[in-house]
N, C-alpha and C positions, 0 to 999 in steps of 0.2 A: 745234502739232504739226510734226514734221521730217517729211522727205519720206518715210521709212518707217513713220510713223505709230507707232512703237512707243514714243517719249520725250514726255513732256509737260515743259513748262517751267514749274514752279511754286515759289511762295515757299517755303522750307524751314519757316519756323514754321507755315505752313498745312499742310503735308503731317504733320510733326511732331504738330502739334495734333490733326490728324483721326484720325491712327493711334493715337496713345495715349488719345485719347477714346474709341475703339471697344475698344480693349484694356481700358481701365479699367472701362467699362459691362459688357464680357463678365465680368471677374473679381469685379466687384460682384455682378451679377446671378447668374451661372452657374457660380461657383467657391466662393470664400471665405466667403460670408456664408449662414447658414441662412435658408429659409423660415419665417416666423412661425407658418404653418398646421400643417407636420408637425415643424418643427424640424430638418429634413435639409438638407444640403448637396447638390447636385447628385450628387456621385461616389458619396455615401452612398446616396442615393435608388436610383441606378442599380444598386449593388450589391444590394440588398434586392430589387428589381424583377427583375433577372435571377435570383436565386435563386428567387424565387417561381414565375417563369414556366417555369423549368426543374424545378418540383417539390421544390425542394431545402429542403424545410420539416422543422420540427422531429419530426414524425411518421414521417419516412422515415430511412433511414440516412445517415450523414456521407459527404460526396463530396470529392474532392481540391480544395483551394483553387485550383491552377493551371488547373483546368476551368472554375472560376467567373470567375477573374479573366480567362482568355481569352475567355470568353462576353461579360463587361462590355467588355473593349476593343474585341472584334470587332463587337458591336452597338449599343453606347451611349455608350462614353467613350474616344474615340482619344487617349490620352495614355501615357504610360509604365506599365509593368506594375508597378513598384514603388510609384508613387503609388496605385494602386489597390489593391495587397495591403496598404499600409501603413493606408489607410483602412479597409479590411476588418478587419484586425487589430485596429485601434483600438476597431472595434464589437463586440470579443469580449474587451476587458481590463476585468476587474470593479474595477480601481482607478482606471480612466477614466471609465466609466459607471456611472450608478447602476442602470440596468437594462440588461444586454447585449443586443443585437439580433442578435448572431452568436454560435452557440457553436462552439468550436473544438477539435478533437482535436490533441494536439501542443505544441510551445513556441511561444507566442504572446507572447514577452517576459516582462518582469518589472518590478517598481517600481525596481529597480536600473539600468534603462536597457538591459538586454541586450537585443539584436535579437531579433526571433522566427526562427524556423527557417525554411528557403526553402518558399515556396510547394508546390514538389512534394514536401514532407514532411508537410505539415499537412492535414487536413481540416477541413471546415465545414458548418453548416447553419443555417437561420434558427432564432432562439430562439422560445418559446413567444410572447412578448409581442410579437415582430416580426410575427406573425399578426395581432394586433390593429391595427398600422399598415397592413396591407395586406389585410384584410378587405373584402369587397363590391368590389374593385377592378374586377372583370369585370362590375359592374351599372352601367356607365356613372356611377359617382359622381364621376368626376375627368375633366378633359380630358386629351386625348392629342395629341401633336406629333409630327412625323416626326423620326427619328433622324439621325444626322449626315449619312446617305448616302440618305437617303430610303426605305431598304430596309425598314424597320420602323417601328412607333409607340413612342413611351415616355410615361408619365403627366407632368404637369406638377407632380403633387403627389399625396401619397398620403392616402387617406381618413383613417387616424390616429384611431383610436378612443380614445386618451388623449393628452394635451398634452405630446409629446415634447420640445418645445422646453423647458418648464420641468423636465421630469422629467430629462432627461439633459442638459440646458444645452449650451452650444456654445463653442468658441475658433476664433478664425481673424483673419487680417490679409489686406486688400485694399487697393487703391489709395485712400488716403484715408480709409479706415475700418477700424476693428480691433473685434472684439467679444468680450466675456468675459460669458457667460451661466452661472451655477453651476447645477450640478445640484440638484433638490429631491425630497423623499419623493413617491412616487406618491400616496399616499392624501390627503395634504395638498394636491397639487396638484389632484386631483379634486375636493376639498371646496370647493377655492377655485372651480372652475369651476362648480360646483352651487350656490354661494352667488350666483355672479354671475348665474346663469340665473334663480335665485329672485327676487333683486334686482338688475337692471341697473345701478342706481346705488350699488350698495355701495362704500364707500370703502375706502381702504387700511388705516385702522385697524381695518375690519370684517373685510376678507380677513385680516388678518395674526392674528385669533383663530383661523382654521384653518390658514393656511400660515405656519409660524412662521419660517419663513427656510430658506436653503439646507440641503441635506443632501448632504454629498459621500461618496463612495464609500468614501474612506479613514476617514472618521469625524472624529476630531479634536474640538476646542472651538472654537466661534465666540463672538467676542465683540463687542459693539457693535450692539444692538436699533436704534439711532438710525441708524445707517448701512445696515441693512437697509431701514428703514422710506425713507429716502431714496432709494434705489436704486429701490425698488417704486415711489416717486413721480414720480422724474425719470428714471430709466433708469442714474443713476450714485450710486455710492455706495461707501463702505470700511469692510471688516470686518477684523478681526484674527483669523486662524486659528492655534490654538496646539495643539501637541502634546500627546497624553493621558499624562501621565506619573506615576508613582509613586516614592516614596522609601522603600527597604527597607533594613532594618539586616541586616547578614550577620556570620558569625563574626569576632571579633575585635573586635567594637564598630565596624567600619566600615560606612560606608553606601553605597548604590548608587541610581543613578537608572535606573528601568526606563522606558522608552518603548515604550507599545503601539500609539499611531496617531500618524501624522505629517499634516501638512498636505497638501492637495489637489495633485496635480501637481508634488511634490517627490521627487527622485530620491535613493532611499533610501541608495544606495551613496556618492553626492558627500556627503549629509549626514553620515554616519559618518566619511568622510574627513575633512571640513572640520573636525568636533570634534577629531579625533585631530591634525590640523594645529595647531590652536589649543591644544591641549595642550603640544605642542612649542614652538611659536613665542612664546607669551604666557606671561610670567612669573606672571600673576594666576591661571593655572590649573595652578599647581604641586600644586595638592590632587587632581588628577585621577590615579589610578593607571593606569587601563586604560579603553578604549574597545572595545566588542565588539558584533559583530551577531550575534547568536543567533536571527535568525528560521529559521522552518521551515514544514513543511506546515501546522501549526496556526496559524500567525498571525506578525505582525510582532512583533519584540522586540529592542530597542537597549539594552544595559547599558553604563551608565557609573560605574565603580568609583572610589571615594573612596580616598584615603589616611586613616590612622588619625587620628582626632580631627578632620577636615575636615567642616565642615558642608555637607551636598549642597543645602541650600536656596539659599545664596548662589551657588554654582556654577550651579544651574539657571537662576536669575534671569539671570546673565551669558550663558549660551548661548541662552536666549530673546533676548536684545538682539543678540547678535552672530553667531548662525547661523539656518539655516531651520528651526528647531526651532518658530519662531514668524514667519508671516509676515503682510503685508498683502495682501488681496485685493480688489482693485478692480473693482466691476461696470462693464460698458460694454454694456449690452444692446441691441446693434443686431441689426436681422434685416431680412428683406425683407418688407416690407408693400406690398400693391398695388403689386407690381413697383419698389419704391424702398426704398434703404435708409434705416430709420427707428430711432429711438431709442425703445425699447419701455419703457413703464410696465407695471408687472403688471396694471392694468386693462386697458389697449390688448391685452397679450398674450391675456389671457382672453376678451375680446370678438372680436380676430382669430380665436381657435380656435373659439368658439362659432359665428360667422357661418359659419365653415368647416365645421363640424358641422352646421348648419341645411342647407347646400347639399347636402352629402353625404348626408344623410337623406333630403332633399326628392327629389333625383336618382335614389336607391336605390329610394323609394317608387315614383316615377313610372315606374321600370323594372318593378319588381314588379306595379304596377297594369297596366302594358300587357301583361306576361306572362300575368295573371291572367284579364283579359279575352279574350285571344286563346284561352286555354285554354278558357275559358266558350263561348266561341264553339263551338269544336270539340267540346265536350262536348253542346251544345244540338244540333249536327247529327249527332251518334252517337246520340242518343237519338230524335231524329226518323226516322233510318233504321232504328233497331231497331222502330220502330211500325211501318213498311210494309217490314219486311224483304224479303218474297217479291217484291213489285214491284220493288225495289232491285236484287234478285238477278237478277231476269229482264232488267232492263235492261242491267246488268253483261254477263251472258253473250250477249246481242244485239250487243254492242259487238265493234268490231274489235280495239281495242288499248285500254291504259291511257289514253291522252289522249282517244280517242274515247267510252270508259265514263265518263270525268270530264263530259265535254260533254253526255253524254245524261242524266246523272243530274242535273245542273245545269239542264239545259233541263226535263226532267221534272217535278223535284219541287222546284225552286227553291232548290237547295243553293248556298252560295258555293263559289268557287274553294279556299278552305282546308278547307271541310267536306269536299267532293268528295275532293281529296287524302287526308284522313284515313280516308274511308271506302272507297275503292279500295285503301287500304293495310293496311286490316284483315286480321288472320290469321284463320283458318276457326274456330278454337277461341273466338273472342271472340263469334262470332255465336251466343250461347245467351241463354235469358231470364234467367239469373242476373246478367248483366253490366249491366243495366238498374238494377238496385238499387246497384250501385258508382258508375255514372254520378249517379243521383240525388244519391247521398251526396256525391260530388265536387263537384257542382254547388251542393249547398247550401253547402259548405265554400268554394268560389270566392266564391260571392256573399257571404258573411260576410267574407271576405278582402278583396273588391273595398270593399265598404263601410267597413272598416277603414282602408284605404289612402287611399281618396277623403278620411275623415276626417282624417287625417293632414295631407294635401293641405290641406284647406280651412280647418283650425284651427289656430294657431300653437301654442296652449297643448298641443294633443295632441303635435304636432312636438316641443315641447321637453320633454315627458313622455317620449316615445320615447328622448331622447337621454340624458337623466337616468338611465332604466333602464338603458341600455345602459353607460353611465360607470360606475353602480352594479356591474354585472356584472364589469367589468375592475377594480373596487377589490376586489371580494371575492375574486377568483382571485390577483390580483398584489400585493396590499397588503403591504409589509413594514414592520417597526418602524424609528424614525428610526436612523441610525447617528452623526451629529454631534450633541453637545450645545451647546444656544445659552445663553449669559450675556448679560444685560442690557448689563453696564458693560465697557469695555476696561479691564483691570486694568493699572495703571502697574507699569513694571519698575523695581524698586530695586536697584541694584547698589552695594553696598557693600564699599569695600577691606578691612575688617576680616573681612569672612566669607570673601572670595577669597584673601585673604595671610595665612597664619600668623603669630600675634603671637609674634615669636622676637627675642630681643636679638641683636645683630651689631655687629661692631667697624667703624667707618667711618673711613677715613683719605684726607687730602688734602694734598697736598705743596704748597709754594709754586710749583714749577714746573708744576702741574696734573695729577699721576697721583694718579688715584683708585681706589679698591677697596672692596669689600665683604667683609669676612673672618668666618667663623664663629667663634663663641668657642672651639670645639673647637680650630680652627686655631690661634688666639690663645694658648690655654692650653699647646698642644702645643708651641709656641715660648717659652712662656713669657714672652712679650711682647718676646723679645730677636730678633736677626738680621732685623730690618725692611729689607726691600729699598727701597734708595732710592740716587739718585745722590750723589756726594761733594758737590756744590755746593748740593744741593737741602736742605730740612729741611721738617719737619711743619708745616703750617698748622693742621689739624684732625684730631684724634683724639678720638673719642667712642664710648662704647656706646649704640647707639640701637635703637629698634623698628623692626622690617622694615616696620610700616604707617604710620612716620612720613615725613616729607619734609625734604630740604636745599634751603635757598637759598644759592647761590653768587654772590657779588658781585664785580665785574669792575673793573679799573681804568678803564673807559671809562663808568662809569655804568650798566653792565647788570646783570642778574641771571639766574642760569638756576635753572630750578624742577626740581627732581629728586628724584622719589619713591625712596626707599630701597630698596624691591624690585626696582627696576628696574636699580640698579647692577651692574655683572659682580661674581661671586663669585669671589674669587681667593684663593690663599694668603697668610698672612702673610708668607711668605719671598718672594714674587714681586712685581715691581715694580708690577703696577696696570697700568690703562688710561688713556691720555691723555684729559682731559677734551674736547678738540677732536675725537676721534673719535666721541664723544656728541653735542656740540653743536658747531657751527662757532664759532671766536673768529676775531676781527680779527687782522692782525699786531700786534705788541706789546700786545696786551690779555691781560692777566694776572689771575688770582683773588688778592683781596686779604683777603677774609673770608667765612666760612661760618657759617651759622646752621642749627641743627637744630630743627626745628619739628615738635611733637608734635600741636598742632591749631590751627588758623587762626582758631578762634572766641573765642580769648583778647583780652581789653579790652587790648591792647598796639598799640605803633605802631613801626614801622621807622625809626629817626634815621639819616640818611646826611649827610655833610660832604664837602666838597671841598677839594683843596689852595688854591684861591684864596678860600676864606672862606665859601661858599655853605653852608646849612643846611637841611634841610628835614625834614618829619616825615610819614607815610604810614600809614594803618591796616594793620595785619598782615592783615587779610581782604581786603585789595585784591591781595595777591600770590598768591591762588589763580588757576590759569590750567588751561583744558582742552588748548590745545595748547601745546606745550614743547619744540618741535623745534630753536627758535633763542633765542639770548638775547633778554630782554625788558626795555626800558629803565624803569629806576628813577629815574634822576636825570638831568634834560637839562643837559648840561655843555657850557661854551666850548669852543672847539677847543683851546686851549693848557691847559685845566683837565683834572683828573683826580679819580676818586672815591677819598678818602681813609681814610674811616671808616665803619662800619655797626653799629648796636648796637639790641637790642630794648629799648623804654624804655615805663616806666609814667608816666601824667600827672603825678605828683608830683615826678618826678626833675628835677634840674638838669643842666646841660651846660657844659663848661669848655673852651675853645679856646685853645691855644697855638700862637705862632708861631716861626720862625726867629730872628728878631730878640728873642725872649724876651717878647713881648707876650702877655697872658693877660686873656681876658674869662669871666666866669660869669654866666649869667642862667637864668632858670627856661624851662621847655619852653613854657609858657604862650604864650612870646614867639615860638613857631614855629609858625604855623597848621597844621593837618592839610590837607593836599592830595593830590591824585591822582597817579599813578606818574610821569606824563610831563612834570611840572612841573620848573623849575629851582631852587624853593626860594627862600631869602630869604638876605640878608645876614647871617652870624654875626659876624663880625669887621672892622673898618676895616683894611686893610694899607697899611704904607707902600711906597713903591716898592722894588721887587726882593725884598719881604718875602712869606713864604708860611707856611700853617698845617702845622704838622709834626704836633702830639698833638691828639687830642679825646678827652675823658673824661666819662663819664656819672656825676653825683654823686647817689647815692641821698640820699632825704630822711634827716636826722638820722644821716648818716655819721660814723664817727669815724676815717675813713681819714686817712692822710698822703701828701703829694706826693713822689714821687721824681724828681728832675730830673736827666737825664743830658746833658752837653754834647758836642760834636763833638770836642773834644779829650780825652776821656774822664774828665771830673771829674763827679761825684755829688754831689747836695745833696739833703738831706731837709728838708722845710719844712712847716707847718702849713696845712691847707686855708684856714684862717680868714685867712690872708695876702691870699687873692683873695676880697674881698668881692663879693656877689651884685650885679648891677645891670642894665643893659638890654644887648640885642643891639645888633650894629653899631656898637661903640664900637671904640677904638683898645686900651683896656685898660690894665693896669699891667705894669710891667717887672719880670721874676722873676730877673735877672741883673745883676751890677755888670759896668757897660762899662768895658773897657781899652781904653787907647789904640793898644797893639799886639797882634796874635795874640788878639783878643777871642773869649770863648766865645760858641757859638751854641747853641741848642738842639737836642738830637738826638731826644729823645723825653722825654714827661713820663707817670709811670705812678701809677695811685692805688693804695696798698697798704694792706694789714691787717697786723696784728702778726703773726710766724712766717712770713713769706714771704719768698722770695727771688728776684733779678733775675738773670739770665744775660746777660752782654753778650758778643756775638761781633764779632770783626773780619775784616776781608777776608784776614789772613792766617791765619785757621783758631784765633786765640788766644781761649780763654772765659776769662771771671772770672764767679763766681758770688758775688754780694753777700748776706749776711743783712740784711735792712731793720731790724731791731731793734738792729744793732749800729753803726748810722749816727747821728750826733747830729744834732739839729735845727738849722738855721740860719735867719736872715732873708732875705726875699726879694731884699737888695742884696747878698748873698754869692755866690761862684762855687762853692762846695763844695769838695770833695777830690779831686785827681787819682787815679783808681783805675787806668787805662790809659793808657799813654805813646802816643797815637794816632801819633807819628812813628815810633816804635819797634817798636809790638805791631801796628800798621796801623790803618786807617780803620774806624770802627764800621760794621757793616751792620744789626745788629739787636739789640733787646732784648726778653727775654721773661721773663714773670712765670712762676715755678715755686713750686708749693706746697710746702712742707715739713711735716715730721712734727709735729704739736702737741707743745707742751712740758708 
């Protein structure tokens, strides 16, 4: 302590720990979590109690909400008016509570998340079922505690003539605890209570014969009985809540999805907005023509209209998976039980409620018994007074005042204080002979009532029968049919591309410099396949008519591949340049596309063969190339730093492969020599290279092929030779020479192409010169010759590419 005595020197962690501990205890016990007995949080209980005390009940006119809020804040709940009003509004919203506890006139919000009108505009009163929560409150059924300023008293809990925690559920977040208890059908919850009263050892399986599962005020479809059972057994469980939908056929043969019920606590406006955003942003939802909210006072209705010939079932499955049309609801059934936050199982909830009802009915019975005995005592005194009426009157007349009269008749006739008070307070008209009959009848009725009440207190089974009778009365008056449908199994969502994406042929083009686009057949035909937009230095690497539902595999020089669904490519006119691949998938510096495969199905019994410049070769299953995430290039061949990917092809098990090097060495071997490995391996050695040599061409040789080999040298010579000149052998060999070695200016291999009859080769130089050669005009040579010069590399330019061109059949 300091000299002033105003400060304390305490460790910070001790102060913080103490203060936060007290704060946590408060918000756990007295703010965010419901009581297991009446299912109410303190603010809800105080709102209902304040309205009850003010006589703002369902048999009276509505009263301004602001008056109730002011009363609650002033007497019981010293917090902000908005928090009290929001709690009060929630009690009146039929999409939040299974049975509303407050009735409200005016705008009390909406499923779209609209705010309610200000409390000065709305009016409210207790609902009829709230009366069952508050019934017998004035009969000493529950304990009262002082309010925050000790000026009044408030109940610790309400009598609760029905299990409100189960019926209306609860949600809340506290310090270290959160609760999510779903609402249930009133009649099912009461039936479960009755079963547990009849059989205190009833199991969850037995209880679930009457309480099937949650029943949300917004309806919808609940899937997963196993999740419900687990939640009832442990307090935690998971179910799927799915919107109620129908698919209708409208004019023009189009379909539309109509949604009439959505999951609990989902904002309808946000849901509609999200579906509409998905339609604009996701190319897979091109089939949706329009999304409309057609809800009105008759009920909820969201319409998703399809384009012509689009199957609504596939779109619906996609929306179930990617929007709040279907959600997962997680039970977390925590409530305050014996002043502690407790994970509540279904049996514990029921037992807690039943024990509460036993106490309520016992205390009410004791209260009624006390009142009955007091009245019986008075009736006995009145009957005795009437039998000696004249003497009593004389004694009273002779008295000085009321106090003296009471003393005199108590002394003279042996009346108790209470009896004497009742006698001297009698009105003269009661002093007639006929009243004795009424008193005798009242005495009989009171004696019968006393016996009944004492019987209730003495025998537990009689007490339980009273509880059961009262629960059945509530069930009879307030039971409503279920709103939610329960299905045993959680239905697996199957989203198939062929349903979401129209089966439509498009033209896909990819240039060597990486410009890619998808063009409609209409745009292609309008240009007659001419006027293709491309840079002068660029050329087409790939041009195919391909289905929108198919995929592309784009292989790069650094041993990677890009997985690209066709429908996700930008739709660009034939005459426009296209989009660079780097704006779709990031590529490294100097990484270029070398080959493209169009894949209709990855289920084919085929492999992808890849080979590198330094002679590595590998084979991987086509099915391994399917990926779920494809925002970056994926490794397909693990290359050394100085190596690069040279060749890619789809191959079948019966094929052979031929590799040719710059120094004209060639090997030919069966694909059986190349083991099938995963994507991230480096492969095996395909050909043994001399120093400074490297692979320039790889050709897949189909079984029983009659193709010829066309060899083009770097000096512009072309040679045709039979494939039989290169005999099949094993891999990793040096191979055989396919050119005659010259002492000066020797020919080196630029490319080797496997050709059929009636095919043409286009040879292009860096000076833009092109030479087209018909392969059937070339005379075959042996492998030790150098062929004939077609292009003079010194004069026409260095060769940059050789491309095979199909020609018209003869």
